[in-house]
Backbone as JSON, one array per atom type, in Angstrom:
{
  "sequence": "MEFRIGQGYDVHRLEHGLPMVLGGVRVEGDTGFVAHSDGDVAIHALCDALLGALALGDIGHLFPDTSEEFAGIDSRILLSRVMRLVRSQGWELGNADITIALQAPRIAPYVARMRESLASVMGVEPSRVSVKATTTEKLGFVGRKEGCEVWAVVLVRREKSACGEI",
  "N": [[5.06, -26.87, 22.13], [5.99, -23.96, 20.34], [6.67, -20.56, 20.9], [6.35, -17.12, 20.0], [6.83, -13.61, 20.35], [5.67, -10.55, 19.09], [6.08, -7.07, 18.38], [4.54, -4.1, 17.36], [4.46, -0.81, 15.94], [2.92, 2.16, 14.87], [2.27, 5.28, 13.25], [0.23, 7.94, 12.12], [-0.38, 10.98, 10.43], [-2.99, 13.34, 11.0], [-5.57, 14.87, 9.05], [-7.88, 17.37, 8.05], [-10.97, 16.57, 6.42], [-10.4, 14.07, 5.38], [-11.05, 10.5, 5.2], [-11.41, 8.37, 8.1], [-10.19, 5.33, 9.01], [-10.03, 2.74, 11.23], [-8.79, -0.18, 12.62], [-10.13, -1.61, 10.7], [-12.61, -0.44, 10.56], [-14.82, 2.15, 9.72], [-14.54, 5.32, 11.09], [-16.41, 7.94, 12.31], [-15.9, 11.41, 11.89], [-14.17, 14.61, 11.79], [-11.63, 14.5, 10.78], [-9.07, 12.59, 9.08], [-6.68, 10.03, 8.13], [-3.51, 10.78, 6.74], [-2.04, 9.09, 4.22], [-0.5, 6.53, 2.16], [-1.91, 4.18, 1.7], [-5.15, 3.15, 2.91], [-4.63, 4.15, 5.34], [-5.01, 2.89, 7.8], [-3.95, 2.86, 10.75], [-4.0, 1.18, 12.96], [-4.21, -1.43, 11.91], [-1.82, -1.43, 10.49], [0.13, -1.33, 12.53], [-0.48, -3.75, 13.75], [0.11, -5.59, 11.68], [2.89, -5.15, 11.54], [3.63, -6.12, 14.06], [3.0, -8.85, 13.83], [4.69, -9.57, 11.68], [7.14, -8.92, 12.84], [7.3, -10.77, 14.94], [8.04, -13.04, 13.61], [10.39, -12.35, 12.48], [10.33, -11.16, 9.91], [10.68, -8.71, 8.75], [9.08, -5.61, 7.97], [5.93, -3.89, 7.47], [6.3, -1.91, 5.55], [8.33, -2.96, 4.01], [7.16, -5.21, 2.8], [4.9, -4.1, 1.58], [5.43, -1.58, -0.04], [5.25, 2.01, 0.17], [5.8, 3.28, -2.12], [4.77, 1.96, -4.21], [2.33, 1.76, -6.7], [0.48, -0.24, -6.65], [-0.42, -0.47, -4.05], [-1.66, 1.88, -3.48], [-4.12, 3.6, -1.82], [-5.15, 1.21, -0.87], [-7.23, -1.09, 0.9], [-6.51, -1.72, 4.15], [-7.16, -4.08, 5.39], [-6.8, -6.01, 3.49], [-4.03, -6.1, 3.36], [-3.48, -7.08, 5.94], [-4.68, -9.59, 5.74], [-3.0, -10.79, 3.83], [-0.59, -10.8, 5.29], [-1.32, -12.54, 7.35], [-1.66, -14.9, 5.86], [0.99, -15.37, 5.16], [2.12, -15.74, 7.71], [0.76, -18.09, 8.51], [1.63, -19.79, 6.5], [4.09, -20.52, 7.35], [3.56, -22.17, 9.41], [2.62, -21.01, 11.76], [0.3, -19.7, 14.19], [-2.03, -17.28, 15.35], [-1.92, -16.48, 18.74], [-2.82, -14.44, 20.52], [-3.74, -10.96, 20.18], [-2.95, -7.67, 21.14], [-3.9, -4.42, 21.15], [-3.24, -0.98, 21.33], [-4.62, 2.14, 20.98], [-3.8, 5.46, 20.59], [-5.41, 8.39, 20.58], [-6.64, 11.6, 20.42], [-9.06, 12.73, 19.55], [-11.52, 11.71, 17.19], [-13.67, 10.25, 19.77], [-13.18, 6.84, 20.21], [-14.19, 4.71, 21.57], [-16.91, 3.79, 21.14], [-16.56, 2.26, 18.87], [-14.93, 0.12, 19.31], [-15.72, -2.62, 19.81], [-16.65, -3.39, 17.27], [-14.27, -3.08, 15.85], [-12.68, -5.1, 17.0], [-14.12, -7.36, 16.16], [-13.92, -7.07, 13.36], [-11.11, -7.22, 12.9], [-10.57, -9.77, 13.97], [-12.1, -11.34, 12.26], [-10.79, -10.98, 9.77], [-8.33, -12.13, 10.41], [-9.07, -14.69, 10.93], [-9.75, -15.71, 13.46], [-11.3, -16.05, 16.73], [-13.06, -13.27, 18.22], [-12.34, -13.01, 20.92], [-9.64, -13.31, 21.04], [-8.53, -10.95, 20.32], [-7.67, -7.85, 21.44], [-8.6, -4.5, 21.77], [-7.77, -1.34, 22.72], [-8.45, 1.99, 23.77], [-7.02, 5.21, 24.19], [-6.23, 8.54, 25.34], [-3.84, 11.21, 25.13], [-3.97, 12.96, 27.14], [-4.05, 15.54, 26.15], [-1.41, 16.07, 25.5], [1.58, 16.38, 23.52], [1.89, 15.46, 19.95], [-0.34, 13.85, 19.48], [-2.12, 14.73, 21.44], [-2.49, 17.33, 20.56], [-4.08, 16.86, 18.45], [-2.94, 16.23, 16.01], [-2.16, 13.8, 15.05], [-2.22, 10.17, 15.2], [-1.28, 7.42, 17.17], [-0.31, 3.99, 17.4], [0.15, 1.01, 19.21], [0.96, -2.39, 18.98], [0.88, -5.71, 20.15], [1.66, -9.08, 19.73], [1.15, -12.58, 20.26], [2.37, -15.44, 18.88], [2.07, -18.88, 17.9], [3.22, -22.27, 17.38], [3.16, -25.75, 16.65], [5.82, -27.82, 17.7], [6.45, -29.9, 15.97], [5.7, -28.86, 13.58], [7.69, -27.21, 12.82], [10.18, -28.39, 13.07], [13.66, -28.78, 13.89], [15.29, -25.87, 15.02]],
  "CA": [[4.71, -25.66, 21.41], [6.97, -22.88, 20.24], [5.99, -19.27, 20.99], [7.09, -15.9, 19.71], [6.13, -12.36, 20.61], [6.01, -9.46, 18.18], [5.61, -5.75, 18.77], [4.45, -3.18, 16.24], [4.13, 0.59, 16.23], [2.74, 2.98, 13.68], [1.73, 6.61, 13.48], [-0.18, 8.66, 10.92], [-0.82, 12.36, 10.6], [-4.4, 13.62, 10.75], [-5.86, 16.04, 8.24], [-9.32, 17.58, 7.86], [-11.58, 16.19, 5.16], [-10.04, 12.71, 4.95], [-11.74, 9.46, 5.96], [-10.66, 7.68, 9.14], [-10.45, 3.91, 9.15], [-9.22, 2.17, 12.32], [-9.16, -1.57, 12.91], [-11.05, -2.08, 9.67], [-13.92, 0.18, 10.76], [-14.9, 3.59, 9.42], [-14.81, 6.13, 12.28], [-16.95, 9.25, 11.91], [-15.23, 12.56, 12.47], [-13.77, 15.66, 10.86], [-10.28, 14.27, 10.27], [-8.67, 11.24, 8.71], [-5.25, 9.8, 8.08], [-2.71, 11.02, 5.54], [-1.32, 7.84, 4.0], [-0.5, 5.96, 0.81], [-3.01, 3.21, 1.71], [-6.29, 3.77, 3.58], [-4.1, 4.78, 6.55], [-5.48, 2.21, 9.01], [-2.76, 2.79, 11.59], [-4.13, 0.02, 13.86], [-3.84, -2.62, 11.15], [-0.4, -1.35, 10.15], [0.89, -1.74, 13.72], [-0.73, -5.18, 13.93], [0.92, -6.28, 10.67], [4.29, -5.08, 11.96], [3.81, -7.03, 15.2], [3.0, -10.22, 13.29], [5.93, -9.76, 10.91], [8.25, -8.87, 13.79], [7.36, -12.02, 15.69], [8.69, -14.06, 12.77], [11.59, -11.72, 11.91], [10.08, -11.05, 8.47], [10.74, -7.33, 8.33], [7.95, -4.77, 8.37], [4.89, -3.68, 6.48], [6.87, -1.1, 4.47], [9.14, -3.85, 3.18], [6.26, -6.06, 2.0], [3.92, -3.29, 0.86], [6.06, -0.25, -0.06], [4.39, 3.14, -0.16], [6.2, 3.77, -3.43], [4.12, 1.11, -5.2], [0.95, 2.12, -7.05], [-0.37, -1.39, -6.31], [-0.95, -0.32, -2.7], [-2.26, 3.21, -3.32], [-5.52, 3.57, -1.39], [-5.59, -0.15, -0.58], [-7.88, -1.42, 2.17], [-5.48, -2.38, 4.96], [-7.58, -5.46, 5.72], [-6.16, -6.87, 2.49], [-2.64, -6.26, 3.81], [-3.51, -7.98, 7.1], [-4.98, -10.93, 5.23], [-1.76, -11.29, 3.2], [0.36, -11.08, 6.36], [-1.76, -13.77, 8.03], [-1.33, -16.04, 4.98], [2.43, -15.57, 5.31], [2.31, -16.3, 9.05], [0.27, -19.47, 8.5], [2.43, -20.59, 5.58], [5.26, -20.98, 8.11], [3.08, -23.04, 10.48], [2.28, -20.25, 12.95], [-1.09, -19.29, 14.41], [-2.16, -16.21, 16.35], [-2.41, -16.77, 20.08], [-3.65, -13.26, 20.8], [-3.24, -9.64, 19.79], [-3.33, -6.59, 22.05], [-3.68, -3.18, 20.4], [-3.56, 0.25, 22.04], [-4.74, 3.28, 20.06], [-3.75, 6.77, 21.23], [-6.07, 9.36, 19.71], [-7.34, 12.58, 21.26], [-10.42, 12.84, 19.04], [-12.78, 11.51, 17.91], [-13.72, 9.14, 20.72], [-13.35, 5.59, 19.46], [-14.77, 3.66, 22.41], [-18.09, 3.17, 20.54], [-16.19, 1.45, 17.71], [-13.97, -0.92, 19.71], [-16.27, -3.97, 19.6], [-16.64, -3.65, 15.82], [-12.86, -3.25, 15.45], [-12.26, -6.45, 17.42], [-14.79, -8.31, 15.26], [-13.35, -6.91, 12.03], [-9.75, -7.75, 12.9], [-10.65, -11.22, 14.18], [-12.62, -11.95, 11.03], [-9.72, -10.98, 8.76], [-7.27, -13.05, 10.84], [-9.62, -16.03, 11.06], [-9.76, -16.12, 14.86], [-12.44, -15.52, 17.46], [-12.79, -11.94, 18.77], [-11.74, -13.06, 22.26], [-8.17, -13.29, 20.89], [-8.12, -9.62, 19.86], [-7.98, -6.76, 22.35], [-8.4, -3.15, 21.26], [-7.97, -0.37, 23.79], [-8.31, 3.37, 23.34], [-6.57, 6.16, 25.2], [-5.8, 9.85, 24.86], [-2.57, 11.57, 25.75], [-4.27, 14.08, 28.05], [-3.75, 16.76, 25.39], [0.04, 16.25, 25.39], [2.25, 15.92, 22.3], [1.19, 15.59, 18.68], [-1.65, 13.22, 19.61], [-2.94, 15.65, 22.23], [-2.8, 18.5, 19.72], [-4.95, 16.34, 17.37], [-2.18, 16.22, 14.77], [-1.93, 12.44, 14.59], [-2.64, 9.01, 15.97], [-0.25, 6.39, 17.25], [-0.84, 2.7, 17.81], [1.07, -0.06, 19.58], [0.35, -3.72, 18.92], [1.69, -6.83, 20.6], [1.04, -10.36, 19.41], [1.77, -13.85, 20.6], [2.09, -16.48, 17.88], [2.48, -20.2, 18.38], [3.13, -23.39, 16.45], [3.6, -27.05, 17.17], [7.24, -28.11, 17.41], [6.53, -30.79, 14.81], [5.48, -28.06, 12.36], [8.85, -26.4, 12.48], [11.42, -29.14, 13.13], [14.69, -28.17, 14.71], [15.69, -24.53, 14.58]],
  "C": [[5.89, -24.69, 21.42], [6.18, -21.57, 20.21], [6.93, -18.15, 20.56], [6.2, -14.7, 19.98], [6.6, -11.33, 19.6], [5.39, -8.17, 18.65], [5.59, -4.87, 17.54], [4.04, -1.8, 16.69], [3.92, 1.3, 14.91], [2.09, 4.3, 14.08], [1.32, 7.2, 12.13], [-0.65, 10.05, 11.31], [-2.29, 12.47, 10.28], [-4.54, 14.87, 9.91], [-7.36, 16.14, 8.05], [-9.76, 17.11, 6.48], [-11.21, 14.82, 4.63], [-10.81, 11.68, 5.77], [-10.82, 8.84, 7.02], [-11.13, 6.24, 9.22], [-9.48, 3.38, 10.21], [-9.7, 0.75, 12.6], [-10.17, -2.12, 11.93], [-12.43, -1.47, 9.73], [-13.85, 1.67, 10.44], [-15.33, 4.33, 10.68], [-15.26, 7.51, 11.82], [-16.22, 10.37, 12.63], [-14.83, 13.54, 11.38], [-12.42, 15.41, 10.21], [-10.08, 12.8, 9.91], [-7.17, 11.19, 8.53], [-4.64, 10.12, 6.71], [-1.86, 9.77, 5.35], [-1.4, 7.42, 2.54], [-1.66, 4.97, 0.66], [-4.23, 3.91, 2.3], [-5.88, 4.37, 4.93], [-4.52, 4.12, 7.85], [-4.28, 1.9, 9.91], [-2.82, 1.59, 12.54], [-3.73, -1.26, 13.13], [-2.36, -2.6, 10.79], [0.46, -1.78, 11.33], [0.73, -3.23, 13.96], [0.08, -6.0, 12.93], [2.4, -6.29, 11.08], [4.57, -6.0, 13.14], [3.88, -8.47, 14.73], [4.29, -10.5, 12.53], [7.14, -9.78, 11.83], [8.4, -10.15, 14.58], [8.12, -13.1, 14.93], [9.94, -13.54, 12.09], [11.5, -11.62, 10.39], [10.07, -9.6, 7.98], [9.53, -6.55, 8.81], [7.02, -4.55, 7.19], [5.41, -2.86, 5.29], [7.73, -1.91, 3.51], [8.25, -4.68, 2.25], [5.34, -5.25, 1.09], [4.42, -1.84, 0.78], [5.1, 0.86, -0.48], [4.82, 3.84, -1.45], [5.54, 3.0, -4.56], [2.68, 1.55, -5.44], [-0.02, 0.98, -6.72], [-1.07, -1.2, -4.97], [-1.58, 1.05, -2.45], [-3.73, 3.07, -2.97], [-6.03, 2.21, -0.97], [-6.23, -0.25, 0.81], [-6.87, -2.21, 2.99], [-5.88, -3.77, 5.43], [-6.99, -6.45, 4.72], [-4.71, -7.13, 2.88], [-2.57, -7.23, 4.98], [-3.78, -9.41, 6.67], [-3.74, -11.56, 4.6], [-0.71, -11.63, 4.25], [-0.03, -12.37, 7.08], [-1.5, -15.01, 7.18], [0.14, -16.38, 5.1], [2.74, -16.23, 6.65], [1.92, -17.78, 9.05], [1.09, -20.36, 7.56], [3.69, -21.15, 6.25], [4.84, -21.8, 9.34], [2.67, -22.34, 11.75], [0.8, -19.91, 12.99], [-1.09, -18.19, 15.47], [-2.65, -16.77, 17.67], [-3.35, -15.66, 20.52], [-2.95, -12.01, 20.3], [-3.79, -8.62, 20.77], [-2.92, -5.27, 21.41], [-4.11, -1.99, 21.26], [-3.51, 1.41, 21.06], [-4.74, 4.56, 20.88], [-4.27, 7.81, 20.24], [-6.86, 10.31, 20.59], [-8.81, 12.7, 20.85], [-10.44, 12.31, 17.62], [-12.67, 10.35, 18.91], [-13.98, 7.85, 19.94], [-13.92, 4.45, 20.29], [-16.02, 3.02, 21.79], [-17.78, 2.22, 19.38], [-15.36, 0.21, 18.08], [-14.49, -2.33, 19.46], [-16.26, -4.33, 18.12], [-15.23, -3.84, 15.3], [-12.39, -4.66, 15.79], [-12.85, -7.5, 16.49], [-14.18, -8.26, 13.87], [-11.96, -7.55, 11.95], [-9.75, -9.26, 13.06], [-11.13, -11.92, 12.92], [-11.54, -12.05, 9.96], [-8.65, -12.01, 9.11], [-7.77, -14.47, 11.02], [-9.56, -16.58, 12.47], [-11.01, -15.56, 15.53], [-12.06, -14.16, 18.08], [-12.16, -11.95, 20.16], [-10.21, -13.08, 22.21], [-7.63, -11.92, 20.51], [-8.6, -8.57, 20.86], [-7.67, -5.43, 21.66], [-8.73, -2.2, 22.4], [-7.71, 1.02, 23.24], [-7.85, 4.23, 24.51], [-6.33, 7.5, 24.53], [-4.42, 10.09, 25.46], [-2.74, 12.78, 26.66], [-3.82, 15.41, 27.46], [-2.26, 17.08, 25.29], [0.54, 15.74, 24.05], [1.39, 16.06, 21.06], [-0.18, 14.92, 18.71], [-2.59, 14.16, 20.35], [-3.34, 16.9, 21.48], [-3.68, 18.12, 18.52], [-4.27, 16.41, 16.01], [-1.99, 14.82, 14.21], [-2.44, 11.41, 15.56], [-1.47, 8.05, 16.02], [-0.86, 5.13, 17.85], [0.31, 1.76, 18.12], [0.31, -1.36, 19.5], [1.36, -4.76, 19.38], [0.94, -8.1, 20.26], [1.86, -11.51, 20.0], [1.38, -14.81, 19.49], [2.65, -17.79, 18.39], [2.43, -21.2, 17.24], [3.63, -24.63, 17.16], [5.05, -27.25, 16.8], [7.37, -28.96, 16.15], [6.33, -30.04, 13.5], [6.73, -27.34, 11.93], [10.16, -27.2, 12.46], [12.41, -28.45, 14.03], [15.07, -26.81, 14.14], [17.09, -24.27, 15.05]]
}
């Protein structure tokens, strides 16, 4: 087996009156993400981790925020396209670990649904997807409720016979 690790990071500003979608799940609250797409910062970080593992650039390269095609797009569609690209090169997700830093609203009640949503889009069992929530103890832009940041790490794998000599 051949293995690769990818790391992704994304951040979005919060604004009152906008919807909040995280990990493919609508989160109830007073604020949502300012973004060209639906602003799902968790999926964006996950896409970057997957792309990074294979040295394929980043989400902005594949889905530019200057393109009307991606205006308001459901980020689950972007994740699905990234997974097709990953699989087209013979790779499969080993696991994903996602950490969401958000002061409010509390997202612990949504974590199980996020894991299920992400796993469904990626075509893996939920046990391969970890989603963790934290605050920043009221420090920085996250603590001031100005934004959300997410880190994602993935392990991808493929059979040596699927890739030949590198």
